[in-house]
C-alpha positions in Angstrom: -35.8 24.0 4.4 -34.8 20.4 5.4 -34.1 19.7 9.2 -30.5 18.9 7.7 -30.7 21.9 6.6 -31.0 23.4 9.8 -28.4 21.7 11.5 -25.8 23.4 9.2 -25.0 26.0 7.4 -23.2 25.5 4.1 -19.2 25.4 4.4 -18.1 28.4 1.7 -14.8 26.9 0.1 -12.4 29.3 -1.8 -9.7 27.2 -3.9 -6.1 28.2 -3.2 -4.8 30.3 -6.2 -2.8 28.9 -8.5 1.3 29.7 -8.1 3.9 29.6 -10.5 4.6 26.5 -11.5 8.4 26.1 -11.8 10.6 23.9 -14.4 13.9 23.3 -14.7 15.3 24.2 -11.4 15.9 20.6 -10.7 18.6 18.2 -11.7 15.8 15.7 -12.0 14.1 14.5 -15.4 15.0 13.8 -18.8 16.4 15.9 -20.7 14.0 18.0 -23.5 13.7 15.6 -26.5 14.1 12.6 -24.6 11.2 9.7 -25.7 8.9 9.2 -23.2 10.1 12.2 -21.1 9.7 12.5 -17.4 9.8 16.1 -16.1 10.0 16.9 -12.4 7.8 20.4 -11.8 7.8 22.1 -8.7 4.2 20.9 -8.4 4.4 17.0 -10.2 5.9 14.9 -12.1 4.9 14.9 -16.1 5.5 12.1 -18.6 5.6 12.7 -22.5 4.3 16.5 -21.4 1.1 15.7 -19.4 1.1 14.8 -15.7 1.0 12.0 -14.0 0.2 9.8 -11.0 2.6 7.2 -10.1 1.7 4.8 -7.5 4.2 2.2 -5.9 4.4 -0.2 -3.9 7.3 -2.0 -2.1 8.1 -5.5 -3.4 11.6 -7.0 -1.9 12.3 -9.7 -4.2 14.8 -11.0 -2.4 12.7 -12.2 0.2 10.1 -13.8 -1.6 10.4 -17.4 -3.4 11.7 -16.5 -7.2 9.1 -18.8 -8.5 6.1 -16.2 -6.9 7.5 -13.2 -8.4 4.9 -13.2 -11.5 1.9 -13.9 -8.6 2.7 -11.1 -6.9 3.5 -8.4 -9.6 0.7 -9.4 -11.4 -1.7 -8.6 -8.5 0.3 -5.5 -8.1 -0.6 -4.7 -11.3 -4.3 -5.7 -11.4 -4.1 -3.7 -8.1 -3.3 -0.7 -10.2 0.3 0.3 -9.3 2.5 1.8 -12.0 5.9 0.4 -10.5 7.4 -1.2 -7.4 9.4 -0.1 -5.5 12.6 -2.6 -3.7 15.4 -2.8 -1.4 18.9 -3.7 -2.9 19.8 -5.9 0.7 23.8 -5.5 0.8 24.2 -8.6 3.2 22.4 -10.8 0.8 24.6 -9.9 -2.1 27.9 -9.6 -0.9 28.2 -11.8 2.1 31.7 -12.1 2.1 34.2 -9.1 0.7 34.0 -9.2 -3.1 31.7 -12.1 -3.2 28.6 -10.8 -4.8 25.8 -13.0 -5.7 22.6 -12.3 -8.0 21.6 -15.6 -8.4 18.0 -17.3 -7.6 16.0 -14.8 -6.0 18.8 -12.4 -5.9 18.4 -12.1 -9.4 17.4 -8.2 -9.7 17.7 -7.9 -13.3 15.3 -10.8 -13.7 13.0 -9.2 -10.9 13.5 -6.0 -13.0 12.6 -7.6 -16.0 9.5 -9.9 -14.4 8.1 -6.0 -13.1 8.5 -4.8 -17.1 6.5 -7.8 -18.1 3.6 -6.8 -15.9 4.0 -3.1 -17.5 5.4 -1.9 -14.3 8.0 0.4 -13.9 10.8 0.4 -11.0 12.4 2.1 -8.5 15.8 0.8 -7.1 16.3 1.6 -3.7 20.3 1.0 -3.7 21.5 1.8 0.0 24.3 1.1 0.9 21.6 1.2 4.3 18.5 0.0 3.6 17.0 -0.9 7.4 13.5 -2.4 6.4 14.2 -4.5 9.6 17.0 -6.4 8.2 19.9 -7.4 10.0 22.2 -4.2 11.0 19.9 -1.9 8.2 21.2 -4.5 5.6 24.9 -4.0 6.2 26.8 -7.1 6.0 28.8 -8.0 8.9 31.5 -8.2 7.8 31.7 -4.4 7.2 30.9 -3.4 10.5 34.4 -5.1 11.9 36.2 -2.4 9.5 37.3 0.3 10.7 35.3 2.2 8.2 32.7 5.5 9.2 29.7 3.8 7.5 26.9 6.5 5.8 29.6 9.1 5.6 31.9 10.1 2.8 34.2 8.7 4.8 37.3 7.7 1.7 37.7 4.1 3.2 33.6 3.6 3.2 33.1 5.0 -0.2 36.1 2.7 -1.3 33.6 -0.3 -0.5 30.4 1.5 -1.8 32.1 1.6 -5.6 32.1 -2.0 -6.1 28.7 -2.5 -4.7 27.2 0.2 -6.8 29.1 -0.7 -9.7 27.6 -4.3 -9.2 24.2 -3.3 -9.3 24.1 -0.8 -12.1 25.9 -3.8 -14.2 22.6 -5.6 -13.3 20.3 -3.0 -14.5 22.4 -2.5 -17.8 20.0 -1.9 -20.8 17.0 -1.6 -18.5 16.8 2.0 -17.3 14.4 4.5 -18.5 17.1 6.2 -20.9 17.6 2.7 -22.6 13.8 2.3 -22.8 13.5 -0.4 -19.8 11.7 0.0 -16.9 14.3 1.6 -14.1 12.8 4.8 -13.4 14.2 5.9 -10.5 17.0 5.1 -7.8 17.0 6.2 -3.9 20.3 6.8 -2.0 20.5 5.4 1.4 17.3 5.5 3.6 16.1 7.6 6.7 19.7 9.6 6.7 18.6 12.8 7.9 22.1 14.4 8.9 24.6 13.6 6.0 23.0 15.6 3.2 27.1 15.8 1.3 27.2 11.8 1.6 23.8 11.5 0.2 24.8 14.0 -3.0 28.1 11.7 -3.0 26.2 8.8 -3.2 24.3 9.6 -6.6 27.7 10.8 -7.7 29.2 7.5 -7.2 25.9 5.6 -8.9 26.0 7.8 -12.1 29.7 7.5 -12.3 29.0 3.4 -12.4 26.7 4.5 -15.4 23.1 4.7 -14.1 21.3 7.3 -15.9 17.6 7.6 -14.4 15.0 10.7 -14.5 14.4 10.6 -10.6 16.9 10.4 -7.4 15.4 10.5 -4.3 15.8 10.1 -0.6 13.7 9.9 2.5 12.7 13.4 3.4 10.9 12.5 6.9 12.6 13.3 10.2 13.7 16.8 9.5 16.0 14.9 6.8 18.5 17.6 5.6 18.2 16.2 1.5 20.9 17.8 -0.6 19.1 19.5 -3.8 20.3 16.8 -6.5 17.7 14.7 -4.5 13.8 14.3 -4.5 13.0 14.5 -0.8 9.9 11.5 -0.7 7.8 10.8 2.5 6.3 8.9 4.6 2.8 8.0 6.9 1.7 5.5 9.2 -1.2 4.8 11.1 0.6 3.1 14.0 4.1 2.4 14.5 5.6 -0.8 15.8 8.5 1.1 17.1 6.5 3.2 19.9 6.8 2.3 23.8 4.6 -0.2 25.1 3.4 3.2 27.4 2.4 4.8 23.6 -1.3 3.5 23.7 -2.2 5.2 20.4 0.6 7.5 18.6 0.3 10.9 18.6 1.3 11.2 14.9 -1.5 8.9 13.9 -4.6 11.4 14.3 -2.7 13.9 12.1 -2.1 11.4 8.6 -6.3 11.1 9.0 -6.3 14.9 8.5 -5.9 17.0 5.7 -2.7 18.7 5.7 0.1 20.0 3.6 2.9 19.2 6.0 4.7 16.5 4.6 7.3 15.6 6.9 6.7 13.1 10.2 9.7 13.2 12.9 8.6 10.2 14.3 9.5 7.5 11.9 12.9 6.1 12.8 12.9 8.5 16.0 13.8 4.8 17.9 17.0 4.9 15.6 18.3 8.3 16.1 17.3 8.6 19.8 19.2 4.5 20.2 22.1 5.5 18.0 22.8 8.9 18.1 21.4 10.3 21.2 18.7 13.0 19.0 15.1 13.4 20.9 13.4 16.2 18.2 11.0 17.9 19.9 7.5 17.4 20.1 5.5 19.6 17.2 8.6 20.4 15.4 8.3 21.1 11.8 11.1 21.1 10.1 11.6 23.8 7.4 12.1 23.2 4.0 11.7 24.9 0.4 8.5 22.4 -0.2 7.6 24.8 -2.8 10.9 23.8 -4.8 9.5 19.9 -5.3 6.2 18.1 -5.7 4.5 16.3 -2.7 5.5 13.1 -3.0 5.3 9.8 -0.7 7.5 6.3 -0.7 6.1 4.9 2.5 2.2 5.1 3.1 1.8 2.2 5.5 0.8 -0.5 3.7 -0.2 -2.3 6.8 2.5 -2.7 9.9 4.9 -5.4 11.1 4.8 -5.8 14.6 7.8 -6.2 17.4 7.6 -8.3 20.2 7.1 -5.9 23.0 4.5 -3.7 20.6 2.3 -5.2 18.1 -0.3 -2.7 16.0 -3.4 -3.7 14.3 -3.7 -1.7 11.6 -6.9 -2.3 9.6 -7.4 -2.3 5.9 -10.1 0.6 6.0 -7.2 2.3 8.3 -4.6 2.0 5.0 -7.0 3.3 2.8 -8.3 6.2 4.6 -5.1 7.5 5.3 -4.1 6.9 1.4 -7.3 9.0 0.4 -6.4 11.7 3.0 -2.5 11.9 1.4 -4.2 12.8 -1.9 -7.0 15.0 -0.7 -3.4 16.7 1.0 -1.9 17.5 -2.5 0.0 14.4 -2.7 1.2 13.8 -6.5 3.0 10.3 -6.2 1.6 7.8 -3.6 3.9 5.2 -2.8 3.4 2.3 -0.3 5.4 0.3 2.3 4.7 -2.5 2.5 2.8 -3.4 -0.5 3.7 -6.9 -0.3 5.0 -8.8 2.3 8.2 -11.5 2.3 10.1 -13.7 4.9 13.4 -12.7 6.2 16.3 -14.2 4.8 18.6 -16.4 6.2 22.2 -16.7 5.8 25.8 -18.3 7.0 25.0 -16.2 10.4 21.3 -17.0 10.6 18.1 -15.1 10.1 19.1 -12.1 9.0 16.6 -10.1 11.0 17.0 -6.9 13.0 16.9 -7.5 17.2 18.3 -6.5 20.3 21.2 -8.6 19.6 22.0 -6.2 16.7 22.0 -3.2 18.7 18.1 -2.0 17.3 15.8 -1.0 19.9 13.0 -3.7 18.9 13.0 -7.4 18.7 11.0 -8.4 15.6 10.5 -12.1 14.2 13.1 -13.9 12.5 11.4 -15.2 10.1 7.7 -13.4 9.0 8.0 -9.9 7.2 4.1 -10.0 6.7 3.4 -6.7 7.6 -0.2 -7.1 6.9 0.0 -5.5 3.7 -2.2 -5.8 0.8 -0.6 -8.8 -0.3 0.6 -11.0 2.5 4.2 -12.6 3.1 2.6 -15.7 1.2 0.4 -14.2 -1.6 -2.8 -13.5 0.3 -4.7 -11.0 -1.0 -6.0 -8.4 1.8 -9.1 -6.8 1.8 -6.9 -3.2 1.2 -5.3 -4.5 -1.8 -9.2 -4.1 -3.1 -9.7 -0.8 -1.2 -6.7 0.7 -3.0 -7.6 -0.7 -5.9 -10.6 2.0 -6.3 -8.6 5.0 -5.6 -5.6 3.3 -8.4 -8.1 3.2 -10.9 -9.4 7.1 -10.0 -6.4 8.3 -10.7 -5.1 5.9 -13.6 -8.5 7.6 -14.9 -7.9 11.4 -14.2 -4.3 11.7 -13.9 -4.5 15.4 -14.0 -5.4 15.8 -10.3 -1.3 15.8 -9.6 -1.7 19.2 -11.1 -4.3 20.3 -9.7 -3.7 22.2 -6.2 -4.8 21.4 -2.9 -6.8 23.4 -0.3 -7.1 21.9 3.4 -9.6 22.7 6.3 -11.4 21.3 9.2 -9.5 21.6 12.5 -8.4 18.7 15.1 -11.5 19.1 17.1 -13.3 15.8 16.2 -16.9 17.5 16.0 -15.2 19.9 12.9 -15.6 18.2 9.4 -12.6 17.5 8.1 -12.6 18.9 4.0 -10.2 19.2 1.3 -10.4 20.4 -2.3 -8.0 19.3 -5.2 -8.9 22.1 -8.4 -7.4 23.7 -11.0 -9.5 26.9 -12.1 -12.0 25.2 -14.0 -13.1 21.3 -12.0 -11.5 19.4 -9.7 -12.5 17.1 -6.3 -13.9 17.8 -2.6 -12.9 15.8 0.2 -14.2 15.0 3.0 -13.7 12.7 6.1 -15.1 10.9 9.0 -12.8 8.3 9.6 -9.8 8.2 12.3 -9.2 4.5 13.4 -11.2 3.0 15.8 -8.7 3.9 18.9 -10.3 7.5 18.4 -13.2 7.6 16.2 -14.8 10.5 14.8 -18.7 11.6 14.7 -20.8 11.4 11.9 -21.8 14.8 10.5 -25.4 16.1 9.9 -26.3 18.3 7.4 -23.4 18.8 5.3 -23.1 20.7 2.2 -20.6 22.7 0.5 -20.3 25.6 -2.0 -16.8 25.3 -3.5 -16.1 28.7 -5.5 -13.8 27.4 -8.8 -12.5 30.2 -11.2 -15.6 29.9 -13.7 -18.5 29.8 -11.1 -19.5 28.2 -7.3 -20.5 24.7 -7.7 -22.7 23.4 -4.9 -22.7 19.9 -3.2 -25.2 18.1 -2.7 -27.7 20.3 -3.7 -29.9 19.3 -0.6 -27.8 18.5 2.6 -26.8 15.3 3.7 -25.8 13.1 6.6 -22.2 11.8 6.5 -22.0 8.7 8.6 -19.0 7.9 10.7 -16.1 5.9 9.5 -16.1 7.2 5.8 -14.4 9.5 3.3 -15.4 10.6 0.6 -13.8 12.1 -2.9 -16.6 13.6 -5.0 -15.9 15.2 -8.4 -16.3 18.9 -9.3 -17.3 19.5 -13.2 -15.9 16.2 -14.4 -15.9 16.4 -18.1 -17.8 13.9 -20.1 -17.8 12.5 -23.6 -19.3 15.2 -26.1 -18.5 18.0 -24.2 -21.2 17.4 -21.3 -19.9 17.8 -17.5 -20.9 15.6 -14.5 -21.2 19.1 -12.5 -21.3 17.4 -9.2 -22.0 14.0 -7.6 -22.1 12.3 -4.1 -19.9 9.4 -5.6 -16.7 9.1 -6.2 -15.6 8.0 -9.5 -14.1 4.6 -10.0 -12.8 4.3 -13.8 -13.6 5.4 -17.0 -13.3 2.6 -20.1 -14.4 3.4 -23.9 -17.1 1.2 -25.0 -17.3 -0.4 -28.3 -20.3 1.4 -29.6 -18.4 4.6 -29.3 -19.6 5.7 -25.9 -17.5 5.8 -22.6 -18.8 3.7 -19.3 -17.9 5.8 -16.5 -18.2 4.0 -12.5 -19.0 5.9 -9.9 -18.7 4.2 -6.1 -21.5 4.9 -3.8 -20.8 5.3 -0.2 -23.2 3.3 2.3 -25.4 6.0 4.2 -25.4 8.7 1.5 -27.7 8.8 -1.2 -26.5 9.4 -5.0 -27.1 12.8 -6.5 -25.7 13.0 -10.4 -25.6 16.7 -11.5 -25.0 17.4 -15.1 -24.6 20.9 -16.6 -27.3 22.0 -18.6 -30.7 20.4 -19.9 -29.5 16.3 -20.6 -31.2 13.4 -21.5 -31.0 11.0 -18.6 -32.6 7.4 -18.8 -32.6 4.9 -16.1 -33.6 4.4 -12.6 -33.5 7.9 -11.4 -35.8 10.9 -10.8 -34.8 13.9 -12.9 -35.5 17.5 -12.0 -33.9 20.5 -14.1 -32.3 23.2 -11.4 -31.0 26.6 -12.0 -29.4 25.4 -15.6 -28.4 21.9 -14.3 -30.1 18.2 -14.8 -30.1 16.4 -11.4 -30.4 13.0 -11.3 -31.6 10.6 -8.1 -31.3 7.1 -8.3 -34.5 5.3 -7.1 -33.1 2.2 -6.8 -30.0 0.6 -4.8 -26.6 1.1 -6.8 -25.5 -2.4 -7.5 -23.2 -4.2 -10.6 -26.6 -3.6 -12.5 -27.8 0.3 -11.8 -26.8 2.2 -14.7 -28.0 5.5 -15.5 -27.6 6.5 -19.8 -26.3 10.2 -20.4 -26.0 11.1 -24.5 -22.3 9.8 -24.6 -21.9 8.0 -21.5 -22.9 5.1 -20.0 -22.7 5.5 -15.9 -22.4 2.5 -13.4 -23.4 3.5 -10.1 -21.4 0.6 -8.0 -22.3 -0.3 -4.2 -19.0 -0.9 -2.3 -18.8 -4.6 -2.5 -19.0 -4.1 -6.4 -16.6 -1.6 -6.4 -14.2 -3.8 -4.4 -14.8 -6.5 -7.1 -13.9 -4.2 -9.9 -10.9 -4.6 -12.3 -9.8 -3.5 -15.2 -7.5 -5.5 -16.8 -5.5 -5.8 -20.3 -7.6 -8.3 -22.1 -6.2 -8.9 -25.7 -5.0 -5.5 -25.9 -8.1 -3.6 -24.8 -8.6 -2.3 -20.9 -12.1 -4.7 -20.0 -13.9 -4.1 -16.6 -14.1 -7.2 -14.7 -15.9 -8.5 -11.7 -14.1 -10.9 -9.4 -15.1 -12.8 -6.5 -11.4 -14.1 -6.1 -7.7 -12.1 -6.9 -7.8 -11.9 -10.3 -4.6 -10.3 -12.7 -4.2 -10.5 -16.4 -1.0 -12.3 -18.3 -0.4 -12.5 -21.8 -3.9 -11.9 -22.4 -5.2 -14.4 -20.1 -6.9 -14.1 -17.0 -5.2 -15.8 -13.8 -7.0 -16.4 -10.6 -6.1 -17.1 -7.4 -8.8 -18.6 -5.4 -9.8 -20.5 -2.0 -13.0 -21.4 -2.7 -14.0 -24.4 -5.1 -15.5 -22.2 -7.4 -15.6 -18.3 -8.4 -17.6 -16.0 -10.0 -16.4 -13.7 -12.9 -18.1 -11.5 -15.1 -16.8 -9.5 -18.0 -18.7 -6.3 -19.3 -20.5 -7.7 -22.1 -20.3 -6.3 -25.5 -22.7 -3.8 -27.1 -26.3 -5.2 -28.1 -26.1 -8.7 -25.9 -28.6 -7.1 -23.8 -26.8 -7.9 -20.4 -24.2 -5.2 -18.9 -22.4 -8.5 -17.8 -21.2 -11.9 -19.0 -21.2 -14.1 -16.3 -19.2 -17.3 -15.7 -18.6 -19.9 -12.7 -15.5 -21.2 -12.4 -14.3 -24.1 -11.0 -11.0 -23.8 -9.2 -10.1 -26.6 -6.8 -9.5 -24.1 -3.9 -11.0 -24.9 -0.5 -10.7 -24.7 3.0 -10.1 -28.3 5.1 -10.8 -28.2 8.8 -8.2 -30.3 11.1 -10.1 -29.5 14.1 -8.4 -27.9 17.2 -7.1 -29.2 20.5 -8.4 -25.9 22.4 -6.5 -25.0 25.4 -3.1 -26.2 25.5 -0.2 -25.8 28.7 3.5 -24.8 28.1 5.6 -27.3 31.0 7.8 -23.9 31.6 7.4 -20.5 29.7 10.7 -18.5 29.7 11.5 -15.6 31.9 10.6 -12.1 30.9 13.8 -10.2 29.2 14.5 -6.8 28.4 17.4 -5.5 26.1 18.4 -3.7 23.4 19.7 0.2 23.6 15.5 1.5 24.5 15.5 -1.5 27.4 12.8 -2.8 25.8 10.8 -6.6 26.1 12.9 -9.1 24.5 11.3 -11.3 22.3 12.1 -15.1 23.7 14.7 -17.3 22.3 14.6 -20.1 25.1 11.6 -22.9 23.3 12.2 -25.6 25.4 9.4 -25.3 27.7 6.9 -24.1 24.5 3.8 -26.3 24.4 4.5 -28.6 21.5 0.9 -29.3 19.2 1.7 -32.1 17.0 -0.1 -31.4 13.8 -0.9 -34.2 10.7 -2.1 -33.1 7.4 -3.6 -36.1 5.1 -1.9 -36.0 1.8 -4.9 -35.2 -0.2 -5.4 -31.9 1.5 -1.5 -30.9 0.3 -1.9 -31.9 -3.5 -3.4 -31.0 -6.4 -3.4 -27.3 -6.0 -0.9 -24.4 -6.5 -0.2 -23.2 -2.9 -1.4 -24.8 0.8 -1.2 -22.9 3.6 -2.1 -23.5 7.8 -4.0 -21.3 9.3 -4.1 -20.9 13.0 -6.2 -19.4 14.7 -5.1 -19.3 18.7 -3.6 -16.8 21.5 -0.6 -16.8 22.9 2.7 -15.2 23.0 5.3 -16.5 20.5 5.0 -19.2 18.4 7.1 -21.3 15.5 6.3 -23.7 13.1 8.8 -26.8 13.2 9.1 -30.0 10.2 11.6 -31.9 10.7 13.3 -29.6 13.2 13.5 -26.9 10.8 11.6 -23.8 11.8 9.7 -22.8 8.7 7.8 -19.5 10.2 7.2 -17.8 13.2 4.4 -15.6 14.5 4.3 -12.7 17.3 0.4 -13.1 18.3 -1.2 -10.0 17.8 -5.1 -10.8 17.1 -5.0 -12.1 13.3 -4.5 -15.6 12.2 -1.1 -17.0 11.8 -0.4 -18.3 8.1 2.1 -21.3 7.5 3.2 -21.9 3.9 3.2 -25.2 3.6 4.2 -25.8 -0.2 7.7 -25.9 0.1 7.7 -28.7 2.7 4.7 -30.5 1.4 5.9 -33.6 0.9 8.2 -33.4 4.5 4.4 -32.5 6.1 2.8 -35.3 4.4 4.8 -37.4 5.5 5.5 -36.5 9.4 3.5 -33.5 10.0 4.7 -30.2 11.8 4.8 -29.0 14.8 3.9 -25.7 16.2 5.7 -24.8 19.4 3.6 -22.0 21.3 4.6 -20.1 24.5 1.9 -18.3 26.4 0.1 -15.1 26.8 1.0 -13.1 30.2 -0.9 -9.9 30.7 1.9 -9.3 33.4 5.1 -9.4 30.5 3.6 -5.7 29.6 3.4 -6.7 25.5 0.8 -3.9 24.0 -1.7 -5.2 21.7 -4.7 -3.2 20.4 -7.6 -2.8 22.8 -10.0 -4.9 20.7 -7.5 -8.1 21.6 -6.2 -7.1 24.8 -8.6 -9.1 27.2 -7.6 -12.9 26.2 -7.1 -14.4 29.0 -3.3 -15.9 30.2 -2.0 -19.3 28.6 -2.6 -20.5 25.0 -5.8 -21.5 23.1 -5.5 -23.0 19.7 -9.1 -22.7 18.7 -8.8 -23.3 15.0 -6.5 -25.6 12.5 -7.5 -25.5 8.7 -5.5 -26.4 5.7 -5.8 -23.5 3.0 -5.7 -24.7 -0.8 -5.0 -22.0 -3.0 -6.0 -22.8 -6.4 -4.5 -21.1 -9.5 -6.2 -21.1 -12.7 -6.0 -19.7 -16.2 -8.4 -18.5 -18.5 -7.5 -18.0 -21.8 -10.1 -16.6 -24.6 -11.9 -20.0 -24.7 -12.4 -20.0 -21.5 -13.5 -17.0 -20.3 -17.1 -15.4 -19.9 
C-alpha cells in the first residue's frame, strides 16, 4: 500500500439512473423531415438526429469596426465556437422614429453572412430591450419620452416593436436555418423576469414578421418566469461589477466553481431589480421550475468581467476556464459566453451610448471601452482564456455525445471535501474533479485521490493507484472512451483534447496532461502498446505509464491510434483548422485562424513558430517553420510618477447611491506621448499599451477622446490604428486622474496596495502584424 492509499479511502460513485427523454413536448425545433433538422429534447439538442453540443460566444457587430469582423469571427471559429450571439441595439438602428439604419457596422445582414463564411451559426438577441451596458438598456432616447409602458403588452409599445422586428427580420431574409442559412435562434428581450406573456408575444410578433428559427430563447436567471414557448438559458459569472463596494467576494462566485444541477443565479441583474422595481429576492432562494422539461443551456458564462467605477473585478483566464468546465460537469449541454469578443460603446447624437447614473443605472461604467477582458479583446487582443477554452471546445466537438450523458454531482461546500462529478451514459463517460477556486478563496490540494465509478456494465477504477491532485486544477478524465478498431480507452489521467483522422487510416488522439499528475493510460484488453511507456497487464486491461514528460513529441502507439500526450503549454498552442478541406492539427506561438484554406496569423512578435501535422512517413510528427511577421514592441519609456493639479471631488449618484465616475478632467495630469512614424506604419494594427496606476484615464487625439480606462490592475490598450496619421503628426495626450484609497473604490486585493497618486511605469507601442500563409508558404 502506498502512502497515498493510506490517506483517503476510494470514493465510490454511482451514476444517476437514466430518465425518460421527452420529445415533441416543446414548441421548438424544426419539423420532422427538415434538412439538417434541429430538435430540442428535454435533455439535449439534436442536429441531424444525433446529439450536438453548441458553443456560442457573444460578439456585438455594432461595437466593432466592420473591417475587423472577419478577424474576430475567424479567431472565434478557431477558438472552437460553433455559433455567435449578438445584440441588436434598438438605439443604434432607429436613432429617430422611423429612421432605420443598417449601414456600416450596423449591417446585421452582412455580419450574419460573414459569420456563415467562417462556419458559424448565429443567434440574434432581438431585444427590444437588450442592456449589455448600453444606454437605457439599448432603448432609443425618443422611446422613453413617449407615453408607453415598455417591456409589457401595452398596445402602444407593441406598435413600436412591430416595425423594429419587421426590419430585423427583413435583414435576415434568406438566412434562417429553415432557408439553409446560419440563423438558428432568436432571444426575446433580456433579463425580463416577471412578464412571461410579453415574452410570448414577442415571439409571435417575430414569427408574424416572417422569422422561422428552431431555437427561441429567453434569459432564465433571477427566478424569471419564462413562457412555455421559449427555452430558458442561464448565466454564471466569477465576479460582478454590479455588486456593492462592501462585497469583497460575492456569495455567488463559489457556487459556480462547484458542480451543481441548479441552473439559476438570482444575483445577475439583481441590482436592476432592486433599483428599478424595488424587488429584493431572499438570499438562498432557488426558483422552482420544471427543469426536467428543457435542456440545461447557458448563454452568459462570464468570458471575463466588465468594470464599473465603484467596483472593478479582476477575473482571470483560469477563472473563466474553470467555471466553464464546472458547468460541463454540472450538466450543461450548451456553452454560451458573454462576452467572447469585447468592443467599444457606440457614440450617437446624444453622446456615448453607455449606461450610467445619468441614465438611471445603478453603476457608472466607462464611456467607451467594453473590453470585458474577453477571450478576444476590444482591439483584437487574444487572451489566455481563448486558448484554455479552445481545449474544452475541441473536446466537445470530438465527443458531442457528452450532451446526452446525464450528470451526477458530488462534493460538498466544505473546501476540504473534493468536488467531483460524472457525465455518463450506461456504458461510458467522464469523471470531473476540481480543486480550483479563485485566488480570493483558494481550495487545498487533495491527496490520495482515486475513484471507483460504477457504470451499467462494470466499475472503472481511476486512477489505478491514488494520485495527489494539486491545488488549483480542474480535470475531466475519460471513462471507456472508444478508439479505432473496437479498442477502448478504459481510463486516463489526462483530458481529451481532440481526435483527427490521419492519412494512413489511423487516428491521432490528443490528450492534455495536468501539471503535477502522472499520466496513466489504461486500455481494455491485452493491447500492444509502443512508445515511451512502462506497460503492465492489470485485471484484463493494459496499463501504460509515461516514462518521459508530456510534450509535443510524446506519442504512444496502439493499434489504429497514435496518442499524443501534450503538456499544458503544448495543448494551449494546439488548433484544429480547416486546411484545404481537411481538419489539420496546428501548433502556433501566435493566434491563428483558417480563411479559405489559408492560415492567417496575428503576431505581436517579429517572428512566430508554426507547425502543422506532418504526413505519415515523413519521419517526424510535425512539420515546422518560423515565419517572419514584422510585429514587435517599441518601448517609449515612461515618465514615472506624475501629478494631477486638481483631482475631482468624490460624487455619489444613481438609484443605489454608488460612487460616480468623474466627469471633470480639468485638473487631470496631462502626459503627452510622441510616437515615431515608423512605429505606426507597416503592420495591420497598432496599440499603445500603458502600464500605470491611478483612477481614471482618457486618451485624447486632437481634442477627441479615443479611449478610456478605469484602472483595475491590468494594462490599458489604446487602438491607434484609426488615428495613426494624426498621432504621427501630433502625438496624443493621456489625461489621468489619481488613485485615492479614501474614495472607496473596490479593486482586487492583489492590486489594492498601490500608493495614492499616478504612476506611469511603461509606454509601449504594440505592432500587430497580419500574415497570410497560402499552401506554398505553410510548413
